[in-house]
C-alpha positions in Angstrom: 18.3 -9.8 8.3 16.2 -8.6 11.3 13.1 -10.6 12.3 10.0 -9.3 14.2 8.9 -10.6 17.6 5.5 -10.5 19.4 5.8 -10.9 23.1 2.8 -12.1 25.1 2.4 -12.4 28.9 -0.3 -11.2 31.3 2.3 -9.8 33.7 3.7 -6.5 32.4 6.7 -6.8 34.8 7.7 -10.0 33.2 7.3 -8.6 29.6 9.5 -5.7 30.4 12.0 -7.9 32.1 12.3 -10.1 29.0 12.7 -7.1 26.7 15.5 -5.7 29.0 17.4 -9.0 29.3 18.2 -9.3 25.6 20.1 -7.1 23.2 17.5 -7.9 20.5 19.2 -6.1 17.6 22.5 -7.9 18.3 20.8 -11.2 17.7 18.9 -10.1 14.6 15.4 -9.4 16.2 13.1 -6.5 17.0 10.2 -6.4 19.4 7.4 -5.4 17.1 4.5 -5.7 19.6 3.5 -7.0 23.0 0.2 -7.9 24.6 -1.2 -8.9 28.0 -3.7 -11.5 26.9 -4.2 -14.0 24.0 -7.1 -12.2 22.3 -5.3 -8.9 22.1 -2.2 -10.7 20.9 -4.2 -12.4 18.1 -5.4 -9.0 16.8 -1.8 -7.6 16.9 -0.5 -10.7 15.1 -3.0 -10.3 12.3 -1.8 -6.7 11.9 2.0 -7.1 12.2 2.5 -10.7 10.9 5.5 -11.5 13.3 8.2 -13.9 12.4 8.4 -15.1 16.1 5.7 -15.3 18.8 6.9 -15.7 22.4 4.0 -16.4 24.7 3.2 -17.5 28.2 0.7 -20.3 28.6 -1.5 -19.2 31.5 -3.3 -16.0 30.5 -6.9 -14.6 30.7 -9.4 -14.7 27.8 -7.2 -17.0 25.6 -4.3 -19.2 26.8 -0.9 -19.3 25.0 -1.5 -22.7 23.5 -4.7 -21.7 21.9 -3.1 -18.4 20.7 -0.2 -20.4 19.2 -2.6 -22.7 17.4 -4.6 -19.9 15.9 -1.5 -17.9 14.9 0.1 -21.0 13.3 -3.1 -21.6 11.4 -3.0 -18.0 10.1 0.8 -18.1 9.4 2.2 -21.6 9.3 5.8 -20.3 8.9 5.7 -18.4 12.3 8.1 -19.7 15.0 6.4 -20.2 18.4 8.3 -20.1 21.6 6.2 -21.2 24.6 7.2 -20.4 28.2 5.4 -21.6 31.4 5.7 -21.6 35.1 4.5 -25.2 35.3 6.8 -28.1 34.4 3.9 -30.3 33.2 4.3 -33.0 30.6 0.8 -32.3 29.2 1.6 -28.7 28.4 4.8 -29.7 26.7 3.0 -32.3 24.6 0.4 -29.6 23.5 3.3 -27.2 22.6 4.8 -29.9 20.4 1.4 -30.5 18.8 1.2 -26.9 17.6 4.8 -27.2 16.4 6.3 -24.8 18.9 10.1 -24.5 18.4 10.9 -24.3 22.1 9.2 -24.8 25.5 11.0 -22.8 28.2 10.3 -22.9 31.9 10.0 -19.8 34.0 11.8 -18.0 35.5 13.4 -17.3 32.1 17.2 -17.7 32.0 18.7 -15.0 29.8 21.4 -17.2 28.5 19.0 -19.9 27.6 16.8 -17.4 25.8 19.8 -16.0 23.9 20.8 -19.6 22.7 17.2 -20.2 21.7 17.1 -17.0 19.7 20.3 -17.9 17.9 18.8 -21.3 16.8 15.6 -19.6 15.7 17.5 -17.0 13.7 19.5 -19.7 12.0 16.3 -21.5 11.0 14.7 -18.3 9.7 17.9 -17.4 7.8 17.9 -20.8 6.0 14.2 -20.5 5.2 14.6 -17.0 3.8 17.6 -18.1 1.8 15.6 -20.9 0.3 13.0 -18.4 -0.8 15.7 -16.2 -2.3 16.8 -19.2 -4.3 13.6 -18.8 -6.2 15.4 -15.9 -7.9 18.0 -18.4 -9.1 15.3 -20.7 -10.3 13.9 -17.7 -12.2 17.2 -17.1 -13.8 17.4 -20.7 -14.9 13.9 -20.4 -16.3 14.8 -17.3 -18.3 17.8 -19.3 -19.7 15.5 -22.1 -20.6 13.0 -19.9 -22.4 14.3 -20.7 -26.0 13.9 -24.4 -25.3 10.5 -23.9 -23.8 9.6 -21.8 -26.9 10.7 -24.5 -29.3 8.6 -27.1 -27.4 5.6 -24.8 -27.3 5.8 -24.0 -31.0 6.1 -27.7 -32.0 3.1 -28.5 -29.8 1.1 -25.7 -31.3 1.7 -26.5 -35.0 1.1 -30.2 -34.3 -2.2 -29.4 -32.7 -1.3 -30.5 -29.2 -2.4 -27.3 -27.4 -5.9 -26.5 -26.5 -7.4 -22.9 -26.0 -6.5 -22.7 -22.4 -2.9 -23.9 -22.9 -2.4 -21.6 -25.8 -3.6 -18.5 -23.7 -1.2 -19.5 -21.0 1.8 -20.0 -23.3 1.1 -17.5 -26.1 3.6 -15.0 -24.6 6.6 -17.3 -24.5 5.6 -18.6 -28.0 5.4 -15.0 -29.2 2.0 -15.5 -30.6 -0.2 -12.5 -30.4 -3.8 -13.7 -29.9 -5.1 -10.3 -31.0 -3.4 -10.5 -34.4 -5.5 -10.2 -37.6 -4.2 -13.5 -38.9 -1.5 -16.2 -38.8 0.2 -18.8 -40.9 3.2 -21.2 -40.8 6.2 -21.4 -43.1 8.7 -24.2 -43.4 12.3 -23.9 -44.8 13.9 -27.1 -46.1 17.2 -27.9 -47.8 16.7 -29.9 -51.0 17.4 -33.6 -50.4 19.7 -33.5 -53.5 21.8 -30.9 -51.6 22.6 -33.1 -48.6 26.0 -34.0 -50.0 27.0 -30.4 -50.5 25.8 -29.6 -47.0 28.0 -32.4 -45.6 31.0 -30.9 -47.3 30.2 -27.4 -45.9 29.8 -28.8 -42.4 32.4 -31.6 -42.8 33.8 -31.2 -39.2 30.3 -30.9 -37.6 27.1 -32.7 -37.2 24.3 -32.5 -39.8 22.2 -30.9 -37.0 23.8 -27.7 -38.0 21.6 -27.6 -41.1 18.4 -26.5 -39.3 20.5 -24.3 -37.0 21.9 -22.4 -40.0 18.4 -22.2 -41.6 16.9 -20.8 -38.4 19.7 -18.4 -37.8 19.4 -17.0 -41.3 15.6 -16.7 -40.9 16.1 -14.9 -37.5 18.4 -12.4 -39.2 16.2 -11.6 -42.2 12.4 -12.2 -41.5 11.8 -9.7 -38.6 12.4 -6.8 -41.0 9.5 -8.2 -43.1 6.9 -9.4 -40.6 6.5 -10.4 -37.0 7.6 -14.0 -36.7 8.7 -16.7 -34.3 11.1 -19.2 -35.6 11.5 -22.7 -34.3 13.0 -26.1 -35.2 10.8 -28.6 -36.9 12.6 -31.8 -37.5 15.5 -31.0 -40.0 13.6 -27.9 -41.1 13.3 -24.4 -39.8 9.7 -23.4 -38.9 8.2 -19.9 -39.0 5.0 -18.8 -37.3 3.9 -15.4 -38.5 1.5 -12.9 -36.9 -0.3 -10.8 -39.4 -1.9 -7.4 -38.8 -3.2 -6.7 -42.2 -3.9 -8.7 -45.3 -0.8 -7.5 -47.2 1.4 -9.1 -44.5 1.2 -12.5 -46.3 3.0 -10.9 -49.2 5.7 -9.5 -46.9 6.2 -13.1 -45.5 6.5 -14.5 -49.0 9.1 -11.9 -49.9 11.0 -12.4 -46.6 11.1 -16.2 -47.1 12.3 -15.7 -50.7 15.1 -13.6 -49.3 16.1 -16.4 -46.9 16.2 -18.9 -49.7 18.4 -16.6 -51.8 20.8 -15.9 -48.9 21.3 -19.6 -48.2 22.1 -20.1 -51.9 24.5 -17.2 -52.0 26.3 -17.7 -48.7 26.3 -21.6 -48.4 25.7 -22.5 -52.1 22.7 -24.8 -51.1 19.2 -24.8 -52.5 16.6 -24.1 -49.8 12.8 -24.0 -50.5 10.2 -22.3 -48.4 6.6 -23.6 -48.1 3.9 -21.3 -46.8 0.4 -22.3 -45.6 -2.8 -20.3 -46.0 -3.7 -17.5 -43.7 -5.9 -18.5 -40.7 -7.7 -16.2 -38.2 -7.2 -18.5 -35.2 -3.8 -19.4 -33.8 -5.2 -22.9 -33.0 -5.5 -23.4 -36.7 -1.7 -23.2 -37.1 -1.6 -27.1 -37.3 -3.6 -26.9 -40.5 -1.4 -24.0 -41.8 1.7 -26.2 -41.0 0.2 -29.1 -43.0 -0.5 -26.6 -45.9 3.1 -25.4 -45.8 4.3 -29.0 -46.1 1.9 -29.4 -49.1 3.3 -26.2 -50.6 6.8 -27.8 -50.5 5.6 -30.7 -52.6 5.1 -28.2 -55.6 8.9 -27.7 -55.9 9.0 -30.6 -58.3 7.0 -28.8 -60.9 7.9 -25.2 -59.9 11.5 -25.8 -59.0 13.2 -25.1 -55.7 15.2 -22.3 -54.3 12.3 -19.9 -53.5 9.2 -19.5 -51.4 6.0 -21.3 -52.5 2.7 -20.0 -51.1 -0.1 -22.5 -51.3 -2.6 -19.9 -52.1 -0.8 -19.2 -55.3 -0.8 -22.8 -56.5 -4.1 -24.1 -55.2 -7.6 -22.5 -55.5 -8.6 -21.3 -52.0 -11.8 -22.6 -50.4 -14.4 -19.9 -50.1 -14.3 -18.5 -46.7 -17.1 -19.0 -44.2 -17.9 -16.0 -42.0 -18.1 -17.2 -38.3 -18.0 -15.5 -35.0 -14.7 -17.0 -33.9 -14.3 -18.4 -30.5 -11.3 -16.2 -29.6 -13.3 -13.1 -30.7 -16.2 -14.2 -28.6 -14.1 -14.9 -25.5 -12.2 -11.5 -25.8 -15.5 -9.6 -26.3 -17.3 -11.3 -23.4 -14.3 -10.6 -21.1 -14.4 -7.0 -22.0 -18.2 -6.8 -21.3 -17.7 -8.5 -17.9 -14.9 -6.0 -17.0 -17.2 -3.2 -18.0 -14.4 -1.1 -19.6 -15.9 0.9 -22.4 -12.5 1.4 -24.1 -11.8 -2.3 -24.0 -15.2 -3.1 -25.6 -14.6 -0.5 -28.2 -11.1 -2.1 -29.1 -12.5 -5.6 -29.2 -15.5 -4.8 -31.4 -13.3 -2.7 -33.8 -10.9 -5.6 -34.0 -13.7 -8.0 -34.9 -14.9 -5.7 -37.7 -11.3 -5.1 -38.9 -11.4 -8.8 -39.9 -14.6 -8.8 -41.7 -14.7 -5.3 -43.2 -14.1 -5.3 -46.9 -15.5 -8.8 -47.5 -18.3 -9.2 -49.9 -21.0 -10.9 -47.8 -24.6 -11.7 -48.4 -27.3 -10.7 -46.0 -27.8 -14.4 -45.2 -24.1 -14.7 -44.1 -24.4 -11.6 -42.0 -27.6 -12.9 -40.4 -26.0 -16.1 -39.4 -23.0 -14.2 -38.1 -25.1 -11.9 -35.9 -27.3 -14.8 -34.7 -24.0 -16.3 -33.3 -23.2 -12.9 -31.7 -26.7 -12.7 -30.1 -26.4 -16.3 -28.8 -23.1 -15.4 -27.1 -24.8 -12.4 -25.4 -27.8 -14.4 -24.3 -25.5 -17.1 -22.8 -23.8 -14.3 -20.9 -27.1 -12.9 -19.5 -28.2 -16.4 -18.5 -24.8 -17.0 -16.7 -25.5 -14.0 -14.5 -29.2 -15.0 -14.2 -30.3 -11.7 -15.6 -34.0 -11.6 -16.7 -34.1 -8.5 -18.9 -37.2 -9.1 -21.0 -36.7 -5.8 -22.8 -33.1 -6.7 -23.9 -34.0 -10.3 -24.8 -36.9 -9.1 -26.9 -34.9 -6.5 -28.6 -32.2 -9.0 -29.6 -34.7 -11.6 -30.8 -36.4 -9.1 -33.0 -33.1 -7.7 -34.4 -32.7 -8.5 -38.2 -29.7 -7.5 -40.1 -31.5 -7.1 -43.4 -34.1 -4.7 -41.8 -31.9 -2.7 -39.5 -28.2 -2.7 -40.8 -27.2 -0.9 -44.0 -23.4 -0.7 -43.5 -20.5 -2.3 -41.6 -20.4 0.9 -39.5 -24.0 0.4 -38.4 -23.3 -3.2 -37.5 -20.2 -2.1 -35.5 -22.2 0.5 -33.6 -25.0 -2.1 -32.8 -22.5 -4.5 -31.3 -20.8 -1.8 -29.2 -24.2 -0.5 -27.9 -25.4 -4.0 -27.0 -22.1 -4.8 -25.3 -22.4 -1.6 -23.3 -26.0 -2.3 -22.3 -25.2 -5.8 -21.1 -22.1 -4.6 -19.3 -24.1 -2.0 -17.4 -26.8 -4.5 -16.4 -24.1 -6.9 -15.2 -22.5 -4.2 -13.1 -25.9 -3.3 -11.5 -26.5 -6.9 -10.8 -23.1 -7.3 -9.1 -23.6 -4.2 -7.0 -27.1 -5.3 -6.0 -25.8 -8.7 -5.1 -23.0 -7.3 -3.0 -25.2 -4.9 -1.2 -27.8 -7.6 -0.6 -25.1 -9.9 1.0 -23.9 -7.0 3.3 -27.5 -6.1 4.2 -28.4 -9.7 5.1 -25.3 -10.0 7.1 -26.1 -6.9 9.1 -29.7 -8.1 9.8 -28.4 -11.5 11.0 -25.8 -9.8 13.3 -28.5 -7.5 14.8 -30.7 -10.4 15.6 -28.0 -12.8 16.8 -25.4 -10.6 18.5 -25.9 -12.7 21.6 -24.6 -15.8 20.0 -21.0 -16.3 21.4 -20.2 -18.5 18.3 -21.1 -15.7 15.9 -18.2 -15.5 13.4 -17.3 -14.7 9.8 -17.3 -18.4 9.0 -20.9 -18.9 10.5 -22.4 -15.9 8.7 -20.6 -16.8 5.4 -22.1 -20.3 5.6 -25.6 -18.9 6.0 -25.1 -16.5 3.1 -23.5 -19.3 0.9 -20.3 -17.4 0.1 -16.7 -18.1 1.1 -15.4 -16.6 4.3 -12.6 -14.7 2.5 -14.9 -13.2 0.0 -17.5 -12.3 2.7 -14.9 -10.8 5.0 -13.4 -8.7 2.2 -16.8 -7.6 0.8 -18.1 -6.6 4.3 -15.0 -4.5 5.1 -15.2 -2.8 1.7 -18.9 -2.0 2.0 -18.9 -1.0 5.6 -15.4 0.5 6.0 -14.9 -1.6 9.2 -14.1 -5.3 9.8 -16.8 -7.9 10.6 -15.4 -8.2 14.2 -15.3 -4.4 14.7 -18.9 -4.1 13.5 -20.1 -7.0 15.7 -18.3 -5.6 18.7 -19.9 -2.2 18.2 -23.4 -3.8 18.1 -22.7 -5.7 21.3 -21.3 -2.7 23.1 -24.3 -0.5 22.1 -26.7 -3.2 23.3 -24.6 -3.6 26.5 -25.0 0.2 27.2 -28.7 -0.1 26.5 -29.0 -2.9 29.1 -26.9 -1.0 31.6 -29.1 2.0 31.3 -32.5 0.3 31.2 -32.2 -2.8 33.4 -30.8 -3.8 36.8 -29.1 -6.9 35.4 -25.7 -7.8 36.8 -22.6 -7.3 34.6 -22.1 -11.0 34.0 -25.8 -11.3 32.9 -25.4 -8.5 30.4 -22.1 -10.0 29.2 -23.9 -13.3 28.5 -26.8 -11.5 26.7 -24.5 -9.7 24.3 -22.4 -12.7 23.4 -19.6 -12.9 26.0 -19.4 -16.1 28.2 -16.4 -14.6 30.1 -17.5 -11.5 32.1 -13.9 -10.4 32.6 -13.3 -10.3 28.8 -16.6 -8.5 28.4 -15.4 -5.9 30.9 -12.0 -5.7 29.1 -13.7 -5.0 25.7 -16.2 -2.5 27.2 -13.4 -0.5 28.9 -11.4 -0.6 25.6 -14.5 0.7 23.7 -15.8 3.3 26.1 -12.8 4.1 28.4 -14.6 2.9 31.6 -15.7 -0.4 33.0 -19.4 -1.5 32.9 -19.7 -0.9 36.7 -18.3 2.7 36.5 -20.5 3.4 33.4 -23.6 2.5 35.4 -22.5 4.5 38.5 -21.7 7.5 36.3 -25.2 7.4 34.9 
């Protein structure tokens, strides 16, 4: 692998000499950039992100030790090679403090530099190899997915996962959080059949019983309904995702098929218990308990088939509620401002409740919960929209809604209204931050300590966010914008005053007049003195 090098020395002759002395490609390196002072080097380093920085200590504007310290803070993995014309213990100590890999005295010996590069490359190779080993870890992780899935499913059906953990692990558990409904099924060999099972697996452990159950379920059930199978003690568990009400009957039929196959192939009686359908995956613990209850009915109903609890016990009357997962998904869509996402989420909500026979009172309670969720969102963004608040407070289902379609349209429209207001609020907030930053820079450009960090503290935002926002809004970086202000003010002072160059430098935020001249020439192509004479 080839690594990039940034070479920094204020003497161009020395830089060129170092470049000529080494066959860089032979040793696995490439000179990606060079600079004559620390400040220019820092700008280049931010752009090219070198693997190695070779720098002299004594340089104008910013010495090599300060440069090394700032680059190491920006990229802790960079390798610093310090060289100096002075054999001073204090310099060597400082080089060690910033974790330089080598401290070389000038004049630079080519052989010594080659040996150093060999060592640096060896270190970099090992570090990159360690990173590549992450791919090996990923492969191990993929191999471990079945075990992780088993553990996740067991935790879910036992109620040991909270909402956040479920959202994080739903993919590996193969639980679709946008499904219409869920339930749990359990497959268990009749206790009276244990002897027969032992004879079938006479040369193996009894642990093969759930393995056989799960394998049979894996082969049969996917053709009926979307499921995830897992081990649950000496039983095989099934977590089902439903997308329509009829899917429960498909699951019952599929579980029956598994029971019959076990009877036919292994001559053992297996019974399946199926819990009631729930609309929230976090309720699968209750569904699992219901599946276990369903299994207890085999005494009176006989085993060898699937028993659905809803067939043998009167179901409790359902209570219409604005489910937490529905609320979370809708609010996220509103925040994102995607009209298509809002439409999908609202339609998904109404798919669950459409067709139910509900009283106006039930609908009123439901939409009150929806309105509260919307109001919480507005309060979160500190939005004071009296018109919207008043409209929602006055909304009454009995007076304004005559069909599920009208209710769906109302929810979509309110979601879009709130999403638009949030977007406007965000845009205004971002523009306000940038405007305040520009005003502060115009007033305080003479402050040598003016920086992203200082302005972000004043504006009460993080430096990273402010820097990114400023660049996005202004199309230039904070430093470039500040430099432009300072240079324009410097030109104004050169044109309208007789101030010396060093005085102007200080007024526009540069304590070092030489660096001021360097920046001015870089900006306008001539030094401040020549600019004034030209005028």
